[in-house]
C-alpha positions as CSV (number, residue, x, y, z in Angstrom):
1,M,41.0,24.9,80.1
2,A,41.6,28.0,78.1
3,L,39.9,30.1,80.9
4,G,42.0,28.5,83.4
5,R,45.2,29.2,81.7
6,K,44.2,32.9,81.3
7,V,43.5,33.1,85.0
8,N,46.8,31.5,85.8
9,K,48.7,33.8,83.4
10,N,46.9,37.0,84.9
11,R,47.8,35.7,88.3
12,T,51.4,35.1,87.2
13,Q,51.7,38.6,85.7
14,I,50.5,40.1,89.1
15,R,52.9,38.2,91.1
16,W,55.8,39.3,88.8
17,K,54.5,43.1,89.2
18,V,54.6,42.7,93.0
19,L,58.1,41.3,92.8
20,G,59.2,44.2,90.7
21,I,57.7,46.7,93.1
22,F,59.6,44.8,96.1
23,V,62.8,45.0,94.1
24,L,62.3,48.8,93.5
25,F,61.5,49.3,97.1
26,I,64.8,47.4,98.1
27,F,66.7,49.5,95.6
28,S,65.2,52.7,97.1
29,L,66.1,51.7,100.6
30,I,69.7,51.1,99.5
31,V,69.8,54.5,98.1
32,V,68.4,56.2,101.1
33,F,70.3,54.2,103.7
34,P,73.5,53.2,102.1
35,S,75.2,52.7,105.3
36,Y,73.1,49.7,106.4
37,A,73.5,48.3,102.8
38,N,77.3,48.5,103.4
39,K,77.0,46.6,106.7
40,G,75.5,43.8,104.6
41,V,78.1,44.0,102.0
42,D,80.8,43.9,104.8
43,W,79.2,40.7,106.3
44,V,79.1,39.0,102.9
45,N,82.8,40.0,102.1
46,S,83.8,38.6,105.5
47,S,81.8,35.5,105.2
48,A,82.4,34.6,101.6
49,N,85.4,36.7,100.7
50,L,83.7,38.0,97.5
51,G,85.1,41.5,97.4
52,L,81.9,43.2,96.8
53,P,82.3,47.0,96.4
54,R,80.9,49.3,99.1
55,L,78.4,51.9,98.3
56,P,79.2,55.6,98.5
57,E,77.8,56.9,101.6
58,S,76.3,60.4,101.5
59,G,73.5,62.2,103.1
60,F,70.8,64.5,101.6
61,N,71.7,68.0,100.4
62,L,70.2,70.3,102.8
63,G,69.7,74.0,102.1
64,L,71.5,77.2,103.8
65,D,68.4,77.5,106.0
66,L,68.9,74.1,107.5
67,Q,72.7,73.5,107.5
68,G,74.5,76.8,106.8
69,G,76.9,77.4,103.9
70,A,79.1,80.0,102.3
71,H,78.5,83.7,102.1
72,L,80.4,85.5,99.2
73,V,80.4,89.2,98.2
74,Y,81.7,90.3,94.8
75,Q,82.2,93.9,93.9
76,A,81.5,94.8,90.1
77,D,84.0,97.1,88.2
78,V,81.5,99.4,86.3
79,S,84.2,102.1,85.6
80,Q,84.0,101.3,81.8
81,V,80.1,101.3,81.7
82,K,78.0,104.3,81.1
83,D,76.2,105.5,84.2
84,S,72.8,104.7,82.6
85,E,73.6,101.2,82.0
86,R,75.5,100.1,85.1
87,G,72.4,98.7,86.9
88,E,71.6,96.6,83.9
89,S,75.0,95.4,83.6
90,V,75.2,94.2,87.2
91,E,71.9,92.4,86.8
92,G,73.5,90.5,83.9
93,V,76.4,89.4,86.2
94,R,73.9,88.3,88.8
95,D,72.0,86.3,86.1
96,V,75.2,84.6,85.0
97,I,76.5,83.6,88.5
98,E,72.9,82.4,89.5
99,R,73.0,80.1,86.5
100,R,76.3,78.7,87.5
101,V,75.4,78.0,91.2
102,R,72.0,76.7,90.8
103,G,71.9,72.9,91.5
104,G,70.3,69.9,90.1
105,L,66.8,70.6,88.8
106,G,67.1,74.2,89.9
107,V,66.5,73.5,93.5
108,A,69.8,74.1,95.0
109,E,68.2,77.5,95.9
110,P,71.2,79.8,96.0
111,L,70.5,83.3,97.0
112,V,72.2,85.7,94.4
113,Q,71.2,89.3,94.7
114,T,72.7,92.8,93.9
115,T,73.1,95.8,96.1
116,K,74.4,99.2,95.8
117,V,76.7,100.6,98.6
118,G,77.4,104.3,97.8
119,N,78.8,104.3,94.3
120,D,79.8,100.6,94.6
121,Y,77.8,97.8,92.9
122,R,78.0,94.4,94.7
123,I,76.6,90.8,94.2
124,I,75.9,88.9,97.4
125,I,75.8,85.0,97.1
126,E,74.6,82.5,99.7
127,L,75.5,78.9,99.0
128,P,73.9,76.1,101.1
129,G,75.9,73.0,102.2
130,I,79.3,74.5,101.7
131,E,81.8,74.4,104.4
132,D,85.1,75.0,102.7
133,I,85.1,78.6,101.3
134,S,87.4,77.5,98.4
135,Q,84.7,74.9,97.5
136,A,82.2,77.7,97.4
137,I,84.3,79.7,95.0
138,G,84.9,76.7,92.9
139,M,81.1,76.2,92.6
140,I,80.8,79.7,91.1
141,G,83.6,78.8,88.9
142,E,85.7,81.2,86.8
143,T,84.0,84.5,85.8
144,P,85.4,84.9,82.3
145,V,85.9,88.6,81.4
146,L,86.3,89.0,77.5
147,E,88.2,92.1,76.7
148,F,89.7,93.5,73.4
149,K,92.7,95.7,73.9
150,T,95.0,97.8,71.7
151,E,98.6,98.7,72.1
152,N,99.0,101.1,75.0
153,N,100.7,104.2,73.4
154,V,99.8,106.6,76.2
155,P,102.4,107.4,78.9
156,P,101.0,107.1,82.7
157,R,101.4,110.7,83.1
158,D,102.2,114.0,81.3
159,L,106.0,114.4,80.4
160,T,108.0,116.7,82.7
161,V,109.5,119.8,80.9
162,E,112.9,117.9,80.8
163,E,111.4,114.7,79.4
164,Q,109.5,116.5,76.8
165,K,112.8,118.5,75.8
166,E,114.4,115.0,75.4
167,L,111.6,113.9,73.2
168,D,111.5,117.1,71.1
169,D,115.4,117.2,70.8
170,F,115.6,113.5,69.4
171,N,112.7,114.0,67.0
172,S,114.3,117.5,65.9
173,V,117.6,115.6,65.2
174,A,115.8,113.0,63.0
175,Q,114.0,115.7,61.1
176,T,117.3,117.6,60.6
177,K,118.8,114.6,59.2
178,I,116.0,113.6,56.9
179,D,116.0,117.2,55.5
180,S,119.8,116.9,54.9
181,A,119.2,113.6,53.1
182,L,116.7,115.1,50.9
183,K,118.8,118.0,50.1
184,D,121.8,115.8,49.1
185,L,119.4,113.7,46.8
186,K,118.2,116.9,45.2
187,N,121.9,117.9,44.6
188,G,122.4,114.7,42.6
189,K,123.8,112.5,45.2
190,A,123.2,108.8,44.6
191,F,120.4,107.2,46.6
192,E,122.7,104.4,47.8
193,E,125.2,106.9,49.1
194,V,122.6,108.8,51.0
195,V,121.3,105.4,52.4
196,A,124.9,104.6,53.5
197,E,125.3,108.0,55.3
198,Y,122.0,108.6,56.9
199,S,119.8,105.5,57.2
200,E,119.3,103.8,60.6
201,D,117.7,100.6,59.3
202,E,120.7,98.2,59.6
203,H,119.0,95.4,57.7
204,S,118.4,97.2,54.5
205,K,121.4,99.6,54.8
206,V,123.8,96.9,53.7
207,N,121.6,96.5,50.5
208,G,121.5,100.2,49.5
209,G,118.3,100.6,51.5
210,N,116.5,97.9,49.5
211,L,113.4,96.4,51.2
212,G,112.5,94.0,48.4
213,F,108.9,93.6,47.3
214,I,106.5,94.9,49.8
215,T,102.9,94.4,50.5
216,E,100.3,96.9,52.1
217,A,100.0,94.8,55.3
218,L,103.6,95.2,56.2
219,Y,104.3,98.9,55.1
220,P,100.8,100.6,54.5
221,E,102.3,104.2,54.2
222,I,105.1,103.1,51.9
223,Y,102.8,100.9,49.7
224,N,100.3,103.7,49.3
225,W,103.0,106.0,48.1
226,S,104.3,103.5,45.6
227,V,100.9,102.9,44.1
228,S,100.8,106.5,42.7
229,H,104.3,107.0,41.5
230,Q,106.6,105.5,38.8
231,D,109.9,103.5,38.9
232,G,112.8,105.7,39.8
233,E,111.1,108.4,41.6
234,T,111.7,109.2,45.3
235,S,109.5,110.7,47.9
236,D,109.6,113.5,50.3
237,A,109.7,112.6,54.0
238,I,107.0,110.0,54.7
239,K,106.1,109.4,58.4
240,S,105.6,105.8,59.3
241,F,105.3,104.0,62.6
242,R,108.1,105.2,64.7
243,G,110.1,106.7,61.9
244,L,110.8,109.1,58.9
245,N,111.3,107.6,55.4
246,I,112.5,108.6,52.0
247,I,111.4,106.1,49.5
248,K,112.7,105.1,46.1
249,R,110.5,103.1,43.9
250,I,112.6,100.4,42.0
251,S,110.1,98.2,40.1
252,E,106.7,96.8,39.9
253,R,105.4,93.3,39.5
254,D,102.1,91.4,39.6
255,G,101.6,89.6,42.9
256,T,99.2,86.8,43.8
257,K,95.9,86.5,42.1
258,Q,93.1,86.9,44.5
259,V,89.3,86.3,44.3
260,S,86.4,88.0,46.1
261,S,83.5,85.7,46.7
262,A,80.7,84.7,48.9
263,H,79.2,81.4,49.7
264,L,76.1,79.7,51.1
265,L,76.9,76.6,53.1
266,L,74.5,73.7,54.3
267,C,76.4,71.5,56.6
268,Y,75.0,68.0,57.5
269,R,75.4,65.4,60.1
270,G,79.0,64.1,60.0
271,A,80.5,67.2,58.3
272,T,83.5,68.9,59.8
273,G,82.6,71.6,62.3
274,C,78.8,70.8,62.0
275,D,78.0,70.7,65.7
276,E,74.1,71.3,65.4
277,P,73.2,69.7,62.1
278,L,69.8,70.6,60.5
279,Y,70.0,68.1,57.6
280,S,71.3,64.7,56.7
281,K,73.7,64.7,53.8
282,K,71.0,63.8,51.4
283,E,68.6,66.4,52.7
284,A,71.3,69.0,52.7
285,K,71.9,68.4,48.9
286,E,68.2,68.4,48.1
287,R,67.6,71.5,49.9
288,L,70.6,73.3,48.1
289,E,69.4,72.1,44.8
290,Q,66.0,73.8,45.5
291,I,67.8,77.0,46.5
292,K,70.0,76.8,43.3
293,T,66.8,77.3,41.1
294,E,65.8,80.5,42.8
295,I,69.1,82.2,44.1
296,T,70.8,84.9,42.0
297,P,73.6,87.3,42.5
298,E,71.1,90.1,43.4
299,N,69.4,88.1,46.1
300,F,72.4,86.0,47.2
301,T,72.9,87.7,50.5
302,D,69.3,87.4,51.4
303,W,69.4,83.6,50.9
304,V,72.5,83.2,52.7
305,K,71.1,85.0,55.8
306,E,68.0,82.7,55.9
307,Y,69.6,79.4,55.0
308,S,73.3,79.3,55.5
309,T,74.5,77.1,58.4
310,E,77.9,78.7,58.7
311,P,78.3,80.6,61.9
312,G,78.2,84.4,61.4
313,A,76.8,84.1,58.0
314,A,73.7,86.2,59.0
315,D,76.1,89.1,59.7
316,R,78.6,88.7,56.9
317,G,76.1,87.6,54.1
318,G,78.5,84.6,53.5
319,D,81.2,87.1,52.3
320,L,84.8,85.5,52.4
321,G,86.6,88.7,51.5
322,W,89.7,88.4,49.1
323,F,91.7,85.3,49.2
324,G,94.5,83.9,47.2
325,E,95.6,80.4,46.0
326,G,96.2,78.0,48.7
327,D,94.1,79.8,51.1
328,M,90.8,77.7,50.8
329,V,90.5,74.0,50.6
330,P,91.1,72.4,47.3
331,E,87.6,71.5,46.3
332,F,86.5,75.1,47.0
333,E,89.3,76.6,45.0
334,E,89.0,74.3,42.0
335,A,85.4,75.6,41.5
336,V,86.0,79.3,42.2
337,W,89.2,79.8,40.1
338,V,87.4,78.8,36.8
339,M,84.2,80.8,37.5
340,A,83.6,84.0,35.7
341,N,82.9,87.1,37.7
342,G,79.3,87.6,38.8
343,T,78.2,83.9,38.5
344,I,77.0,81.3,40.9
345,S,78.6,77.9,41.1
346,D,76.9,74.5,40.9
347,I,76.8,72.7,44.2
348,V,80.3,72.1,45.6
349,E,81.2,69.6,48.2
350,T,83.9,69.9,50.7
351,D,84.4,68.4,54.3
352,F,82.5,71.3,55.6
353,G,79.2,70.5,53.7
354,Y,77.5,71.6,50.5
355,H,78.4,75.1,49.1
356,L,77.0,77.4,46.5
357,I,79.6,80.0,45.5
358,Y,79.1,83.5,44.2
359,K,82.3,84.8,42.6
360,K,82.2,88.6,42.9
361,D,85.6,89.7,41.5
362,E,89.0,88.7,40.8
363,R,92.2,90.8,40.9
364,V,96.1,90.5,40.7
365,N,97.8,92.4,43.6
366,K,100.6,94.6,42.6
367,E,103.9,94.4,44.5
368,Y,106.5,97.1,44.6
369,E,110.2,96.9,45.0
370,V,111.4,99.9,47.0
371,A,114.4,101.1,49.0
372,R,114.4,103.6,51.7
373,V,116.3,106.0,53.9
374,Y,115.2,105.5,57.6
375,L,115.6,107.8,60.6
376,E,114.2,106.7,63.8
377,T,111.7,108.9,65.8
378,K,110.4,108.6,69.3
379,E,107.0,108.8,70.9
380,A,106.1,110.0,74.5
381,T,106.0,106.2,75.6
382,D,109.6,105.8,74.6
383,I,110.5,108.4,77.1
384,L,108.0,107.3,79.7
385,P,106.8,103.7,79.1
386,P,103.2,102.8,79.9
387,T,102.8,100.7,83.1
388,E,100.7,98.3,81.0
389,E,101.4,97.1,77.5
390,W,97.8,97.2,76.5
391,K,95.0,99.6,77.0
392,R,91.3,98.6,77.5
393,T,88.7,99.4,75.0
394,E,84.9,99.8,75.1
395,L,84.6,96.5,73.5
396,S,84.0,93.5,75.9
397,G,82.0,90.4,76.7
398,K,79.0,92.9,77.2
399,Q,78.5,93.2,73.4
400,L,79.0,89.5,72.9
401,E,75.9,87.7,71.5
402,R,77.2,84.2,70.9
403,A,80.4,82.1,70.6
404,E,80.6,79.1,68.4
405,V,83.3,76.6,67.7
406,T,84.2,76.8,63.9
407,E,87.2,75.4,61.7
408,D,89.0,77.8,59.5
409,M,88.2,76.9,55.9
410,Q,91.6,78.2,54.8
411,T,93.8,76.4,57.4
412,G,91.5,73.8,58.9
413,Q,92.5,75.4,62.3
414,I,90.0,75.0,65.1
415,Q,88.9,78.4,66.3
416,V,86.0,80.2,68.3
417,N,84.0,82.7,66.3
418,L,82.6,85.5,68.3
419,N,79.4,87.4,67.0
420,F,78.8,90.8,68.5
421,D,75.5,92.9,68.8
422,K,75.1,96.2,66.8
423,E,77.0,98.1,69.4
424,G,79.9,95.7,69.4
425,S,79.9,95.4,65.6
426,D,80.4,99.2,65.4
427,L,83.2,99.2,68.1
428,F,85.0,96.4,66.5
429,A,84.8,98.0,63.0
430,Q,86.3,101.4,64.3
431,M,88.8,99.5,66.4
432,T,90.2,97.7,63.3
433,E,90.2,100.6,61.1
434,N,92.3,102.4,63.5
435,N,94.8,99.7,64.0
436,V,95.5,98.4,60.6
437,G,99.1,96.9,60.6
438,R,98.9,96.7,64.4
439,P,98.1,94.0,66.8
440,I,94.8,93.7,68.8
441,A,95.0,91.5,72.0
442,I,91.9,89.3,73.0
443,F,92.0,88.8,76.7
444,L,90.1,86.3,78.7
445,D,90.3,86.7,82.5
446,G,93.1,89.1,82.1
447,T,95.2,86.7,80.1
448,P,95.8,87.2,76.3
449,I,94.6,84.3,74.3
450,S,95.1,85.8,70.9
451,I,97.0,88.7,69.5
452,P,96.3,88.9,65.9
453,V,97.5,91.7,63.6
454,V,94.8,93.7,62.0
455,N,95.5,93.3,58.1
456,E,92.3,95.3,57.0
457,P,89.3,96.7,58.7
458,I,86.8,94.1,59.8
459,L,83.2,95.5,59.4
460,S,81.1,92.3,59.6
461,G,80.8,92.2,63.4
462,S,82.5,89.0,63.8
463,A,85.8,88.1,65.4
464,V,87.8,84.9,65.6
465,I,89.9,83.7,68.5
466,S,92.4,81.2,67.2
467,G,94.7,80.4,70.0
468,G,96.0,76.9,68.8
469,F,93.0,75.1,70.4
470,N,92.2,71.6,70.1
471,I,88.4,70.7,69.7
472,E,87.8,70.1,73.3
473,E,89.6,73.4,74.4
474,A,87.6,75.3,71.9
475,R,84.4,73.9,73.1
476,L,85.3,74.7,76.6
477,L,86.1,78.2,75.8
478,S,82.9,78.6,73.8
479,Q,80.8,77.2,76.7
480,R,82.4,79.5,79.1
481,L,81.8,82.4,77.0
482,N,78.2,81.6,76.2
483,S,77.3,80.7,80.0
484,G,79.1,83.7,81.3
485,A,81.0,86.3,79.4
486,L,80.3,88.8,82.1
487,P,79.4,92.2,81.1
488,V,81.8,93.6,83.7
489,P,84.6,92.3,85.7
490,V,84.0,91.2,89.3
491,E,86.3,91.0,92.3
492,L,85.7,88.8,95.4
493,I,85.9,91.3,98.4
494,S,84.4,89.1,101.2
495,Q,84.0,85.3,102.0
496,Q,82.9,83.7,105.1
497,K,81.3,80.5,106.4
498,V,77.9,81.2,107.9
499,D,75.8,79.2,110.4
500,A,72.3,77.9,109.5
501,T,69.7,80.6,109.7
502,L,67.2,78.1,111.2
503,G,69.6,75.8,112.5
504,L,69.6,71.9,113.6
505,D,66.7,72.6,116.1
506,S,64.3,73.6,113.3
507,L,65.5,70.6,111.2
508,K,64.6,68.2,114.1
509,K,61.3,69.8,114.7
510,S,60.4,69.7,111.0
511,F,61.4,65.9,110.9
512,Y,59.2,65.1,114.0
513,A,56.3,67.0,112.5
514,G,56.6,65.2,109.3
515,I,56.8,61.8,111.3
516,V,53.7,62.7,113.5
517,G,51.6,63.7,110.5
518,L,52.6,60.7,108.5
519,M,51.5,58.4,111.6
520,L,48.3,60.2,111.9
521,V,47.5,59.7,108.1
522,I,48.4,55.9,108.5
523,G,46.2,55.5,111.5
524,F,43.2,57.2,109.7
525,M,43.7,55.0,106.6
526,I,43.9,51.8,108.4
527,L,40.9,52.5,110.9
528,Y,38.6,53.8,108.4
529,Y,39.4,51.6,105.3
530,R,40.7,48.6,107.1
531,L,42.6,46.2,104.7
532,P,42.5,48.6,101.6
533,G,43.8,51.3,104.0
534,L,46.6,48.8,105.1
535,I,47.3,48.3,101.4
536,S,47.6,52.2,100.9
537,V,50.0,52.4,103.8
538,V,52.3,49.9,102.1
539,A,52.1,51.7,98.8
540,L,52.7,55.0,100.8
541,A,55.8,53.4,102.2
542,V,57.1,52.7,98.7
543,Y,56.2,56.1,97.7
544,V,58.1,57.8,100.4
545,M,61.3,55.7,99.7
546,L,61.0,56.4,96.0
547,N,60.7,60.1,96.7
548,L,63.6,60.1,98.8
549,A,65.7,58.0,96.6
550,L,65.0,60.4,93.8
551,Y,66.1,63.4,95.8
552,K,69.4,61.6,96.2
553,L,69.8,60.5,92.8
554,L,68.9,63.9,91.2
555,G,70.8,65.9,93.5
556,V,67.8,67.8,95.0
557,T,68.8,70.3,97.8
558,L,66.2,70.2,100.7
559,T,65.1,73.2,102.3
560,L,62.4,73.9,104.7
561,S,60.1,74.9,101.8
562,G,61.1,71.9,99.9
563,M,60.3,69.6,102.8
564,A,56.8,71.4,102.8
565,G,56.4,70.5,99.3
566,F,57.4,66.8,100.0
567,I,54.9,66.6,103.0
568,L,52.1,68.0,100.9
569,S,52.8,65.6,98.1
570,V,52.4,62.8,100.8
571,G,48.9,64.2,101.4
572,M,47.9,64.3,97.7
573,A,49.3,60.5,97.5
574,V,46.9,59.5,100.2
575,D,44.2,61.6,98.5
576,A,44.4,59.3,95.3
577,N,43.9,56.3,97.3
578,V,40.9,57.9,99.1
579,L,39.2,58.7,95.7
580,V,39.8,55.0,94.7
581,F,38.4,53.6,98.0
582,E,35.4,55.6,98.0
583,R,34.6,54.7,94.4
584,L,35.2,51.1,95.4
585,K,32.5,51.5,98.1
586,E,30.1,52.8,95.5
587,E,30.7,50.0,93.0
588,L,30.3,47.3,95.8
589,K,26.9,48.9,97.0
590,S,25.6,48.7,93.3
591,G,26.1,44.9,93.5
592,K,29.1,44.4,91.5
593,S,31.6,41.6,92.2
594,L,34.7,42.5,94.3
595,K,37.1,41.8,91.2
596,T,34.8,44.0,88.9
597,A,34.3,46.7,91.6
598,V,38.0,47.0,92.0
599,E,38.6,47.5,88.3
600,E,35.9,49.9,87.8
601,A,36.8,51.9,90.9
602,F,40.4,52.6,89.4
603,V,38.9,53.3,86.0
604,R,36.3,55.7,87.2
605,A,38.4,57.5,89.9
606,W,41.3,58.0,87.5
607,T,39.8,61.1,85.8
608,S,39.5,62.9,89.2
609,I,43.0,61.8,90.2
610,R,44.5,63.0,86.7
611,D,42.7,66.4,86.7
612,G,43.5,67.1,90.3
613,N,47.2,66.3,89.7
614,I,47.5,68.1,86.4
615,T,46.1,71.3,87.8
616,T,48.8,71.0,90.6
617,L,51.5,70.4,88.1
618,I,50.4,73.5,86.2
619,S,50.7,75.4,89.4
620,C,54.1,74.0,90.1
621,V,55.2,75.1,86.6
622,L,54.1,78.6,87.0
623,L,55.8,78.8,90.5
624,V,59.1,77.4,88.9
625,W,58.7,80.0,85.9
626,F,57.8,83.2,87.8
627,G,59.3,82.4,91.2
628,S,62.8,82.2,92.6
629,G,64.8,80.6,95.4
630,F,62.7,78.9,98.1
631,V,59.5,79.2,96.0
632,Q,61.0,77.2,93.2
633,G,62.3,74.6,95.6
634,F,58.7,74.2,97.0
635,A,57.3,73.8,93.6
636,V,59.9,71.2,92.3
637,T,59.7,69.0,95.2
638,L,55.8,69.1,95.1
639,A,56.0,68.3,91.3
640,I,58.2,65.3,91.8
641,G,55.9,64.0,94.5
642,V,52.7,64.6,92.5
643,L,54.2,62.6,89.6
644,L,55.1,59.7,91.8
645,S,51.9,59.8,93.7
646,M,50.1,59.2,90.4
647,F,52.4,56.1,89.8
648,T,51.8,54.8,93.2
649,A,48.2,55.1,93.4
650,V,47.5,53.7,89.9
651,I,50.2,51.1,89.5
652,I,51.3,50.0,93.0
653,T,48.2,50.3,94.9
654,R,46.2,48.6,92.1
655,T,48.7,45.7,91.8
656,F,48.6,45.1,95.6
657,M,44.8,45.0,95.5
658,R,44.7,42.8,92.7
659,F,47.2,40.5,94.4
660,V,45.5,40.6,97.9
661,F,41.8,40.6,96.9
662,A,42.2,37.5,94.9
663,W,42.2,35.6,98.2
664,F,38.8,36.8,99.3
665,K,35.3,35.8,98.2
666,D,32.8,38.6,97.3
667,E,30.7,37.8,100.3
668,G,33.5,38.5,102.7
669,N,34.2,42.0,101.5
670,F,32.3,43.6,104.4
671,L,35.0,42.5,106.7
672,F,37.7,44.8,105.3
673,L,35.6,47.5,103.5
674,G,33.4,48.2,106.7
675,H,30.1,48.2,104.8
676,K,27.1,45.9,104.4
677,K,25.1,45.2,101.4
């Protein structure tokens, strides 16, 4: 009774497997031929009024060689790139565009290549299956060009004699007035009276020229003079931005307390701004406790560079610069304000993770109350304004290493952190040094997205775009920059729809060739192996439908080379069955029962099937890795087919044979194997 129950149980399992294969086959048929499925849906809806949804009807994605597509030509603007680096920069553009237009599984097989026409560098793109040119351009997507620009203070041309005379006369008048004001002050005239007579700053003039307490960021030239002079002293003429000044220092006071510190941050899963967590909360704290036992002020920077999860920490060494009260989150400030200079804190937890804080120094900023006499001067751009407000610099997306979404620890504002390479770091440092107190505009695709004012030189090689983003906008911007901050701008100069290079006739011939080859294989398997051959044909039909269904579901684009890979994989699927059937013959000749022979055949043939298919897959990997375009398409379709053929040969054919052969007795096996004992 126990044996009978086991046999019945095994038989039931086989029946369920056969049913599962049948359901999988029907599902594949629906995916491959949705129009026929929709006819059934329409019939059911009209008969029973169930309102079943129709399936989306779409054909296979065909490559440019079979169905035509779009042909686009872009021209690269390399005017700002050194001659020796132009070729490499254009290749960088090609790589970015190819990544964007490559389809599912890398088998959309776009053709993206560069060419040089005279002194012009161009990128030629062929996109299969695109009829609408605007759709083709949309597939490429936006081509973000990241640029850093400074204020344009260069006129579009040299001033004429008359224009130069106008400029010189205006500034000469200003110089004469400032000299007269200085003379009056030396003769004992009150500063307020001189302000009332000469100053052109209408806002301060009504208060005797008083500007109040100033900081270095707003008036760097005036502040620097005030540092080295005493209350009540007046200056000679000081040149500032667009003007001449006579300064009187009135008083001095302590400003805000500031702290200079660095920190080592370990974020954890769930912490604010921790997009790629390395630790759980418990693991982060345990790791930081270990670090705390070895870290010192002398090696603090080295530990930060190795372990800190803060974006850009490796470049800045965790340095936070000088900051005042209210600039950091409360937990951070509560710890740093009470620390002694040159010490490292215990572990501090904030919303961003766990911190170790190294307090470097502390200072109280001085503020100076000053008054001034101001005379306006002009520059060449006041006479002849530049055609553009901003001028390009050498710093662009070419020097960008990575963009990351971060959150400002001081304000909580979502921002995008940019990390530059060595060349970009040097350019950015020089740019900020030359523009303290002035704005620098960050442009993306020709549109300013952030125009910060430089308060002090930034030497860390890290910039921040803070454009009032929400988290999704910042992530989108970061992805766009990482996937394609083009080394140079590109301009679309040609767009056209092209016909298929091989045409519909080639497609039909390829299809007919595949059908004929398949029928010959089917005929051979049935004639030579009889019933097992017929079973392999049924398994082969399931294999073909599964393959085609996967092509649709995965968005594979079929080209002639891809179809060749598919047809070759069909042969390999049959080859696996041949190995099993030949082994089955050997087992039966050795006198084993039919059931035992079937099981042994699959077990003993498996190693040959496995090894043959693995070597083919290794070849496919190498073709995808080192090949391009059509070669990759062939390799990917072949790899998909090989993996499926292993499934159909070992699972589907085996299940069918177990199911069918249970109806035959051992002595009847010669009727379908074509051999005699």
